[in-house]
N, C-alpha and C positions, 0 to 999 in steps of 0.2 A: 567270344568276348564275355567278360564277367561284368555283370551289372552291379555297381557297388552297393546298391540297396538290397541285393539278393545275398542271402547267407551263403558263405563258402562251405566246403565239405567239413572243415574243422568245427565251424559253428553248428552245422547240422548234427555231427556226431556228439558234440558237447550237449546239445539239446536232447538228443536221444539218451545219453548218459544220465542227464538230470531227470528225465521222465522215468528212466529205468530205476534210478536210485530212489526216487520218491515212491514209486510203486512198491518196490521191495521194502522200504522203510515202513510204509503204511501197513503192509502185510505182516512184517515182523513185529511192529508195535501192538498189533492186535493179538498176536500169538500168545504172549505170556498171559494176558487177561483171559483169554479163552481157555488156555491149558491149566491156569492155577489161580486165577482171581488175584494175581499179584500185579503191582505196578511195574513199569518198565525198570525203575531203579531197584526195586526189591528183587525182581527176577535177575537183573544183572549182579546184584550182591550175592545172591545164592550161587550163581555160576562162578563168580570171582572166589568165593569161599570154598567151592568144590575143588578148585585148582590150587588155592593158597589158604587153607584154614589157619586161623589164629592171628590174622591181622587185626589191628586195633580199629575201633569204631571210626576214628579220624581218618585212618588210611583207607578203610573201605569206603567212606564217603568220598574221599579224593578220587578213588578209582572209578566210582559210578557217577561222579559230577554232582555231589551234594555238599552243602555246607555241614559243618560239624553239628549243629543243632538239628538239621534235617536228617543227617545220618543216625543221630541218637534216636529220634522218633521212629525212623525206618527200622532200626535194629530192635527197638522196643516192640514194634508190631510184629516182626518176624519171631521174636521170642515168645510173644503171646500166642502165636500160632504154632508154637514148638518146632519151628524150622531151624532156629539157631539157638545157641547158648553162649553166655559169656563165661570165660574161665580165667581165673586169676592166675597171673604168672609171677615172675620175680618182681619184687617191689610193688610199684603201683600199676604195673602193666596188665591189662586185661585184654584177652584176645577173644575175637568172635569165631566160633566154630559152628559148622552146620551139624545138625542132629542127623540120625538116620533118615528121618522124614525129609529133612532139608536136602540131603544128598540125593534122595530119590526124586524129589521135586526138581532140583537142578538137572538131573539126568533126563527127566521127562521134558523140561524146557529145551535142553539141547537136542533131543530127539525130534521134538516138534520143529524146531528152527532148521535142523539139518534136512528134515523131510521136505519142508517148504522150499528150501533153496536147492536141494538136488532135483526137485520136481521141475525147477525152471531150466535145468540143464538137460532134461529129457529129450528136448528137440535138437540137441547138438550131438555131432558125432565125436569120437574120442580125439581126433586131431584138433577139432574145434574147442574142446574142453581143455586140452593141453595149452593151446594158444591163448584161450581166455585166462587160464591160470597164470601164464607168464605175463600177460597184460595187467591183470589185477595186482600182481606182485609189484609191477613197476609203478602202478597208480598208488598203491599203498606206500611205497617208498617215498614218492613225491608228496603224498598227504602227510607223512611223518616229518619230512624235511620242511614242508611249508608251515606245519603247526608247531613244530619243535616238541612233539609228543604231548604227554607221556605215553609210552607204548601200552602200558597196562590200562590206560583209559580207552585208547583205540580198540583194544583187544578185549573189552570187558564182557562181550557176549561170545567170544571165541570158544570153539571146542579145540583145545590145544592139542589133543591127541590127533584129531582130524587135520590139523594145520601142519603138522610136523611128522608125517609117517616116514619110516625107514630113514630117519636122520635128516629129512628135507629141513631146511632152515626156514623159520618164520620170517617173512619179509619185513614185518614191522620190527621185530627183535633185531634183525640184521641192520636195519636203518638206525635203530637206536644205539647199537654197538658202534656202527661206523661213525655216528655223530660224536659219541663219547671219545673215540680214538682221535678224531679231528680236533676236539676241544683240548685233548691232553697232548696233542701234537707231535 
């Protein structure tokens, strides 16, 4: 008999998931500062620019969750630190590009993140890692569907090469494409 005041297994697992997510987040939030003295937004911006150089300041801010004015200040700081440069394009378009130093810093940030996260998996066997991967893909799909994206915001700290080895589809990108197909009917 289940006592209605006792949490059921679903509530227990949800609580464990919350504790795990918070612990991982705390660890990952401290990693950029320790590795590079960058804010989380600046670290995310370098990782975004590594994968997609040349986006505008406004678009970069959108992807890392900053207002336009905050994004300008962040890019100004990254430019002062010689991590990015603004390049004039056609018309009034100005793209933000990582410098060689910025690309190296982004690579170091991703290496630090990957090292921390793979360390968490060390206690799991290969079947458990595969199962966890499938479960995480399902959770990410649900998170995307629940929030409506945008995918590039959800994936702002992703190592895209690690996410899609050997043609494996990114679960967030797949959710975004499925939502677009459903919208266009």
